[in-house]
Each structure stands twice: as structure tokens, then as C-alpha cells.
C-alpha positions as CSV (number, residue, x, y, z in Angstrom):
1,X,-3.2,15.7,-15.1
2,X,-5.7,14.6,-17.7
3,X,-9.1,16.3,-18.1
4,X,-12.0,14.8,-16.1
5,X,-13.5,11.8,-17.8
6,X,-16.9,12.3,-16.0
7,X,-19.1,15.2,-17.2
8,X,-19.4,17.8,-14.4
9,X,-23.1,17.4,-14.1
10,X,-22.6,13.6,-13.6
11,X,-20.1,13.9,-10.7
12,X,-21.2,12.4,-7.4
13,X,-22.9,14.9,-5.1
14,X,-20.7,15.3,-2.1
15,X,-22.6,16.4,1.1
16,X,-21.8,19.5,3.1
17,X,-21.0,17.4,6.2
18,X,-17.4,16.1,6.3
19,X,-18.5,12.9,8.0
20,X,-20.7,11.7,5.2
21,X,-19.3,9.8,2.2
22,X,-21.5,9.0,-0.8
23,X,-21.9,5.2,-1.1
24,X,-22.2,5.4,-4.9
25,X,-18.4,6.0,-5.2
26,X,-17.8,2.3,-4.3
27,X,-19.9,1.2,-7.2
28,X,-19.4,3.5,-10.1
29,X,-17.0,2.3,-12.9
30,X,-16.6,5.9,-14.2
31,X,-15.5,7.0,-10.7
32,X,-13.0,4.1,-10.5
33,X,-11.5,5.1,-13.9
34,X,-11.1,8.7,-12.7
35,X,-9.4,7.4,-9.5
36,X,-6.8,5.6,-11.6
37,X,-6.0,8.8,-13.6
38,X,-6.0,11.3,-10.7
39,X,-4.7,9.1,-7.8
40,X,-2.8,6.1,-9.1
41,X,-1.3,7.9,-12.2
42,X,-1.6,11.3,-10.6
43,X,0.6,13.3,-8.1
44,X,1.1,10.6,-5.4
45,X,4.0,8.4,-4.5
46,X,3.2,4.7,-4.4
47,X,5.1,2.0,-2.5
48,X,6.2,-0.6,-4.9
49,X,9.0,-2.5,-3.2
50,X,11.5,-2.6,-0.4
51,X,15.2,-3.0,-1.2
52,X,15.3,-6.2,0.9
53,X,13.1,-7.8,-1.9
54,X,15.8,-7.1,-4.5
55,X,19.1,-7.1,-2.6
56,X,21.4,-8.3,-5.4
57,X,22.3,-7.1,-8.9
58,X,19.9,-8.7,-11.3
59,X,17.1,-9.2,-8.7
60,X,13.6,-8.0,-9.7
61,X,10.0,-8.2,-8.7
62,X,6.9,-7.5,-10.7
63,X,4.0,-5.4,-9.3
64,X,1.4,-2.9,-10.4
65,X,1.1,0.8,-10.3
66,X,-2.7,1.2,-10.4
67,X,-3.6,-1.3,-13.1
68,X,-0.3,-0.8,-15.0
69,X,2.2,-3.7,-14.7
70,X,5.7,-2.7,-13.6
71,X,9.1,-4.3,-13.0
72,X,11.2,-3.1,-10.1
73,X,14.8,-4.2,-11.0
74,X,18.3,-3.8,-9.5
75,X,20.6,-3.4,-12.5
76,X,24.0,-5.0,-12.7
77,X,25.3,-1.5,-11.7
78,X,23.5,-1.8,-8.4
79,X,20.9,0.9,-9.2
80,X,17.2,0.3,-8.6
81,X,14.9,1.3,-11.4
82,X,11.2,0.9,-12.1
83,X,10.0,0.2,-15.6
84,X,6.6,-0.4,-17.2
85,X,6.4,-4.2,-17.8
86,X,5.7,-4.0,-21.5
87,X,7.9,-4.5,-24.5
88,X,8.5,-1.2,-26.3
89,X,7.9,-3.0,-29.7
90,X,4.3,-4.3,-29.5
91,X,3.5,-3.9,-25.8
92,X,3.7,-7.6,-24.9
93,X,4.0,-8.2,-21.1
94,X,7.7,-8.7,-20.7
95,X,8.1,-10.6,-17.4
96,X,5.3,-12.8,-16.0
97,X,7.2,-14.1,-12.9
98,X,6.6,-12.5,-9.5
99,X,10.3,-12.2,-8.8
100,X,13.7,-13.6,-9.7
101,X,17.2,-12.7,-10.9
102,X,18.0,-12.0,-14.6
103,X,20.7,-10.2,-16.5
104,X,18.2,-9.7,-19.4
105,X,14.5,-9.6,-20.1
106,X,13.4,-11.2,-23.4
107,X,10.1,-10.6,-25.1
108,X,8.7,-14.0,-26.3
109,X,6.8,-12.5,-29.2
110,X,9.5,-11.1,-31.4
111,X,12.6,-11.7,-29.2
112,X,13.4,-8.1,-28.4
113,X,16.0,-8.3,-25.6
114,X,16.5,-5.7,-22.8
115,X,19.3,-5.7,-20.1
116,X,18.4,-5.2,-16.5
117,X,19.1,-1.5,-16.8
118,X,16.1,-1.4,-19.3
119,X,18.2,-0.8,-22.4
120,X,17.3,-2.5,-25.7
121,X,20.4,-4.6,-26.6
122,X,19.1,-6.9,-29.3
123,X,16.3,-7.3,-31.8
124,X,16.0,-9.7,-34.8
125,X,16.0,-8.5,-38.4
126,X,16.9,-5.0,-37.4
127,X,18.1,-4.1,-40.9
128,X,14.5,-4.4,-42.1
129,X,13.1,-1.8,-39.6
130,X,12.2,1.8,-40.4
131,X,15.1,3.8,-41.7
132,X,15.3,6.0,-38.6
133,X,15.2,3.1,-36.1
134,X,17.6,3.4,-33.2
135,X,17.8,1.0,-30.3
136,X,18.2,3.8,-27.8
137,X,14.8,5.1,-28.8
138,X,13.1,1.9,-27.6
139,X,14.5,1.3,-24.1
140,X,12.0,0.3,-21.5
141,X,9.8,3.2,-20.2
142,X,11.3,4.2,-16.9
143,X,9.1,5.6,-14.0
144,X,10.2,8.3,-11.6
145,X,11.4,6.7,-8.3
146,X,12.6,7.7,-4.8
147,X,13.6,5.8,-1.7
148,X,13.2,6.2,2.1
149,X,14.3,3.7,4.8
150,X,14.7,1.1,2.1
151,X,11.2,1.6,0.8
152,X,11.0,2.2,-3.0
153,X,8.4,4.6,-4.2
154,X,7.2,5.3,-7.7
155,X,5.1,7.9,-9.3
156,X,3.7,8.3,-12.9
157,X,3.3,12.1,-12.5
158,X,5.8,14.9,-13.0
159,X,3.7,17.0,-10.7
160,X,4.3,14.8,-7.6
161,X,6.1,16.7,-4.9
162,X,9.4,15.5,-3.5
163,X,9.2,12.4,-1.3
164,X,10.2,14.3,1.9
165,X,7.3,16.6,1.4
166,X,4.9,13.7,0.6
167,X,5.9,11.7,3.7
168,X,6.0,14.7,6.1
169,X,5.5,13.9,9.7
170,X,5.1,10.2,9.0
171,X,8.9,9.7,8.5
172,X,9.9,9.3,12.2
173,X,7.2,6.6,12.6
174,X,8.4,4.8,9.4
175,X,11.8,4.9,11.1
176,X,10.4,3.3,14.3
177,X,9.0,0.4,12.2
178,X,11.7,-0.2,9.6
179,X,14.7,1.4,11.2
180,X,16.1,4.6,9.5
181,X,18.6,2.5,7.6
182,X,15.9,0.1,6.3
183,X,18.5,-2.6,6.7
184,X,16.1,-5.6,6.5
185,X,15.9,-9.1,5.2
186,X,12.8,-10.5,3.5
187,X,11.2,-13.4,5.3
188,X,8.3,-14.1,2.9
189,X,4.8,-13.2,1.7
190,X,1.2,-13.9,2.1
191,X,-0.9,-12.7,-0.8
192,X,-4.7,-12.2,-0.9
193,X,-7.3,-10.9,-3.3
194,X,-10.1,-9.0,-1.5
195,X,-13.6,-9.0,-3.2
196,X,-14.0,-5.3,-2.6
197,X,-13.2,-1.9,-4.1
198,X,-9.8,-0.5,-3.0
199,X,-11.6,2.2,-0.9
200,X,-13.1,-0.4,1.4
201,X,-9.6,-1.5,2.3
202,X,-8.3,2.1,2.4
203,X,-11.1,3.1,4.8
204,X,-10.2,0.6,7.6
205,X,-10.4,2.6,10.9
206,X,-9.2,2.6,14.5
207,X,-12.7,2.1,15.9
208,X,-13.4,-1.4,14.8
209,X,-10.5,-3.5,16.1
210,X,-11.8,-4.5,19.6
211,X,-15.4,-4.7,18.3
212,X,-14.8,-6.8,15.2
213,X,-11.7,-8.9,16.1
214,X,-12.4,-11.5,18.8
215,X,-8.7,-12.0,19.5
216,X,-8.4,-8.4,20.6
217,X,-10.9,-9.1,23.3
218,X,-9.4,-12.5,24.2
219,X,-5.9,-10.9,24.5
220,X,-7.4,-7.8,26.4
221,X,-5.9,-5.4,23.9
222,X,-9.0,-3.3,23.5
223,X,-8.2,-1.0,26.4
224,X,-4.6,0.0,25.7
225,X,-3.5,3.6,25.5
226,X,-2.4,5.1,22.2
227,X,-3.0,7.9,19.7
228,X,-3.6,8.5,16.0
229,X,-3.0,11.6,13.9
230,X,-3.3,12.6,10.3
231,X,-0.3,13.9,8.3
232,X,0.7,14.8,4.8
233,X,-1.7,14.2,1.9
234,X,-4.0,11.8,3.7
235,X,-1.6,9.6,5.7
236,X,-2.6,8.3,9.2
237,X,-0.2,7.3,12.0
238,X,-1.4,5.0,14.8
239,X,0.8,4.3,17.9
240,X,-0.7,1.9,20.4
241,X,0.2,0.4,23.7
242,X,0.0,-3.4,23.9
243,X,0.1,-5.1,27.3
244,X,1.6,-8.5,27.6
245,X,-1.5,-10.8,27.8
246,X,-2.1,-12.2,31.2
247,X,-4.1,-15.1,29.8
248,X,-2.2,-16.6,26.7
249,X,-3.0,-20.1,27.8
250,X,-5.7,-20.4,25.1
251,X,-2.9,-20.4,22.5
252,X,-0.9,-23.5,21.8
253,X,2.2,-21.3,21.3
254,X,2.0,-18.2,23.6
255,X,5.3,-17.0,22.1
256,X,3.4,-15.5,19.2
257,X,2.1,-12.8,21.5
258,X,5.3,-12.2,23.4
259,X,7.7,-9.2,23.2
260,X,11.3,-9.9,22.5
261,X,12.6,-6.6,21.2
262,X,9.8,-4.0,21.3
263,X,8.7,-1.6,24.0
264,X,5.1,-2.5,24.9
265,X,4.3,1.2,25.3
266,X,4.6,1.5,21.5
267,X,3.8,-2.2,20.9
268,X,2.0,-1.3,17.7
269,X,3.0,1.4,15.2
270,X,1.1,1.7,11.9
271,X,1.7,4.2,9.1
272,X,-1.1,4.1,6.5
273,X,0.2,6.0,3.5
274,X,-2.3,7.5,1.0
275,X,-3.6,5.9,-1.0
276,X,-3.3,2.2,0.0
277,X,0.0,1.1,1.7
278,X,0.4,-0.1,5.3
279,X,3.7,-0.1,7.0
280,X,3.4,-1.9,10.4
281,X,5.2,-3.1,13.5
282,X,3.0,-5.1,15.8
283,X,4.8,-6.6,18.8
284,X,8.0,-7.7,17.1
285,X,6.8,-8.4,13.6
286,X,7.7,-6.0,10.7
287,X,5.3,-5.9,7.8
288,X,4.7,-3.9,4.6
289,X,1.3,-4.3,2.9
290,X,1.9,-3.7,-0.8
291,X,-1.5,-3.2,-2.4
292,X,-3.1,-2.2,-5.7
293,X,-6.6,-2.1,-7.1
294,X,-7.7,-4.9,-9.5
295,X,-10.8,-3.5,-11.1
296,X,-13.9,-1.9,-9.5
297,X,-14.5,-4.9,-7.3
298,X,-11.1,-6.2,-6.4
299,X,-8.1,-5.2,-4.2
300,X,-4.9,-7.3,-4.1
301,X,-2.6,-7.1,-1.1
302,X,0.8,-8.6,-0.6
303,X,1.7,-9.0,3.1
304,X,5.5,-8.9,3.1
305,X,7.3,-9.9,6.4
306,X,10.8,-8.8,7.3
307,X,13.5,-9.2,9.9
308,X,16.4,-7.0,10.8
309,X,19.7,-8.1,9.1
310,X,21.4,-8.3,12.5
311,X,18.7,-10.6,14.0
312,X,19.9,-14.0,15.1
313,X,18.0,-17.0,13.6
314,X,15.7,-17.3,16.6
315,X,14.6,-13.7,16.5
316,X,14.0,-13.9,12.7
317,X,11.9,-17.0,13.2
318,X,10.0,-15.3,16.0
319,X,9.2,-12.3,13.7
320,X,8.0,-14.6,10.9
321,X,5.8,-16.7,13.1
322,X,4.3,-13.6,14.8
323,X,3.6,-11.8,11.5
324,X,2.0,-14.7,9.7
325,X,0.0,-15.9,12.6
326,X,-1.2,-12.6,14.0
327,X,-1.9,-9.9,11.4
328,X,-1.7,-11.7,8.0
329,X,-4.8,-12.0,5.9
330,X,-6.0,-15.0,8.0
331,X,-4.1,-13.9,11.1
332,X,-5.4,-14.4,14.7
333,X,-6.2,-10.7,15.1
334,X,-7.2,-9.7,11.6
335,X,-8.9,-12.7,9.9
336,X,-12.4,-11.0,10.0
337,X,-11.3,-8.1,7.8
338,X,-11.8,-9.9,4.5
339,X,-15.5,-10.6,5.3
340,X,-16.1,-7.0,6.3
341,X,-14.5,-5.6,3.1
342,X,-16.8,-7.7,1.0
343,X,-19.9,-6.8,3.1
344,X,-19.0,-3.1,2.8
345,X,-19.0,-3.5,-0.9
346,X,-22.4,-5.2,-1.0
347,X,-23.9,-2.8,1.5
348,X,-22.7,0.2,-0.6
349,X,-25.2,-0.8,-3.4
350,X,-27.9,0.8,-1.2
351,X,-28.6,4.5,-1.6
352,X,-27.3,7.2,0.7
353,X,-24.1,7.8,2.7
354,X,-21.6,6.1,4.9
355,X,-21.7,8.3,8.0
356,X,-18.8,8.5,10.5
357,X,-19.8,9.0,14.2
358,X,-17.1,7.9,16.7
359,X,-15.0,11.0,17.6
360,X,-16.9,13.5,15.4
361,X,-16.3,17.0,16.9
362,X,-17.3,19.2,13.9
363,X,-19.3,18.2,10.8
364,X,-18.0,21.1,8.8
365,X,-14.3,21.5,9.6
366,X,-11.3,19.1,9.7
367,X,-9.4,18.6,13.0
368,X,-6.4,16.5,13.8
369,X,-6.5,15.3,17.4
370,X,-8.0,11.8,17.7
371,X,-8.3,9.1,20.3
372,X,-6.7,5.8,19.4
373,X,-10.1,4.2,18.7
374,X,-11.8,7.0,16.9
375,X,-13.0,6.3,13.3
376,X,-12.7,10.0,12.4
377,X,-9.0,9.8,11.8
378,X,-10.0,8.7,8.3
379,X,-11.8,12.0,7.5
380,X,-8.7,14.0,6.4
381,X,-7.8,11.4,3.8
382,X,-11.3,11.4,2.5
383,X,-11.0,15.2,2.2
384,X,-7.8,14.7,0.2
385,X,-9.6,12.2,-2.0
386,X,-12.5,14.5,-2.6
387,X,-10.3,17.4,-3.5
388,X,-8.0,15.4,-5.9
389,X,-11.1,13.9,-7.5
390,X,-12.6,17.3,-8.1
391,X,-15.9,16.5,-6.3
392,X,-17.6,19.7,-5.0
393,X,-19.5,19.9,-1.8
394,X,-23.1,20.9,-1.7
395,X,-24.0,24.1,0.0
């Protein structure tokens, strides 16, 4: 990894108590730049796509790894590759579209042409280039990738451990959500830009849901049984019981809160992967939240909804309606989150610390048994964040 870009004596002072987080880290540009280097371009795997988004040869989507633009492409040989979305000539953004199907990517500036395997196959006036010019030296810059359950991960670091080690105990719960085969079909997206630092989104906890979200109370979901636990390098798994609402008559279409293929005892399964990805099954909907930071005060999230390939049309439609109407960015049970993320950002301009309380058993040591609605399940990932960032605790 790169050397720190913040002088040691200017690093944030991290308190001795594990449940206290310095508010200044939400507001400092130098901290954000260090996060990009040590987390987004450091030894972490980042979710960039699912194979259902690019099922056919030539399919591609564009996305971001941190603030670096990337292309996730399935070549004409069927292999999925991830490239930096920049021409290797003069660094022009190569592909501006969100997704599509192409056999070649052409740079509009000087017409360099790359196939969907990332190989440079054509460039005008090649005879006038430097004497040692070889096309093979200018293929698109490829990024290390791995796949699990159809989820495509990318990392910019050679130091990142293998994907099995990174995912650890979260794998069986990803299987519960996506199916171990990952054999899904893309239904569509909802995309949103939150006016908050990525850590406000990253820090969403299990305590707030029945308190903030009115629909949780209306549907009587605040008292369900469940559990959460931390695993791997800062991941969190939530498994929650959801009872069938006894009073859905306030909805014009009660089917959006019905179970058609999911056991209510595990009606909600959420895997929050460090640093910023959510993989979720809530009732019957299947959702991956692809996210990336967009500057100090922005976070972009793409809510992608999926069906099983073997679903009949009625079940696929049910999953789509449930996902978009329940837990999307303006969903029935999640619409208040955007306002809270923004208010966290504004409140963090005041001095002091954000202090966790619900479920705190020990201020000086990490533990891993949490109630479903504790906020302290977030503390292990904050400790991973602190260690990776190199912030030392005070005595």
C-alpha cells in the first residue's frame, strides 16, 4: 500500500473506548483521500456486478471502484473481465453508457479500438508512433477479479487475500439470498445519490429500523426474533423473522408484504460486506446494493433487483413489485434513510464523537454476540476501519 498521505501528527485522535467514533472523519478531505488509497484501492474485495447483469458475450456494465471508472465486460469468449474505463493512449473515458452489448470499444478522441477482451486491435497512423510501439503493450488495464454465487468482485491490490478468506462465515448467508448457483435474472434498477459521506451509509445499524421507519411499526415488524453477527474483515450478517402482517388493509395491494417462496422465520437475510455493499433478501425480493463513494459528501447506490431464472412470470413480477415498493431508495420501509444520512453528515460538523449505546457490553474489547436490534454490531467493522487507516487509540 501507499505511504500515508496525512502526517502522523495530523491523524484523527481515536478515543480509547471502542464505542466512540470521531465525528471529524466524516468531514475531512484528507481522511477521505486516505480511505480511497487504503480501503477502495487497498486489500479489500469490492462487489462490482452480478453475472445476471452481463449474461451474454459482448454484454458490459460500467461502474466505479472507489472513484476510478471501470468496465465489467463479458468477452466473446464468455469470460468476465474488469478493466479500467480509460483509453491506454491519453486516458480518455472509453465507455460512457451504463450498460450495453459491444464487440469493440472505440475511443472517440483518436479512434483507438479495443475488443471486448480488452485487447488493442486498431489505432490510426500507427506507422508514425514511437519505434518500439507494440499494440500488445497498450491493452486495457485489467483488474484482479473473483466470483462467488454469481457476484463479481474486483480488487486493485495484490495484497488482498483470496475471496474465500475475505467472505468467511458470510458465504452460507449469501447462498441463502442468491442461491449457491447464483442463477438469477436481472429485473431492473433504482439508482440514487445520497448527500452524505459513504460512512454514513456504511454505518446503518440494526437499532434504528422500528424507531425510524414508520412502516415497520405499521406492519408490526419491530418485535420479530432474529440475530446479527460480525464476520470476516468487517462484514455483518442479519437474519430476522418477519411475521405475516395481520393488518395489511392499509395497503392498496397487500401482496407486496406477502410470502410466496420464503420461510418467514428467516424472512429477512442481509449480508453487509465491508466496505459498502448490501446483499439482501427481504420477504421474497432479492436485492444487491452496488455502491461507491462520489466525493467527500456523496454516495451513489444502485439498487439492483433479481428473480430466480426458474421463476414463473407471476413470481418474477411479485419479486420486482416487492423490491421496488418495500426497500428501494423510496420504499415503504426504507424511505426515511436518505434524510437520516444527510442529517448525520450535517450533525457531524459539530465537535466530539458519535457514541454507540444500544448493546454495549464492554467499552474496551470487541465481542461478537448481538441482539437483532443492537447498534453495536457495527463496532467490529469500525475497528477494521481504524486499523486499516492506521489511526492509533489514545491511552
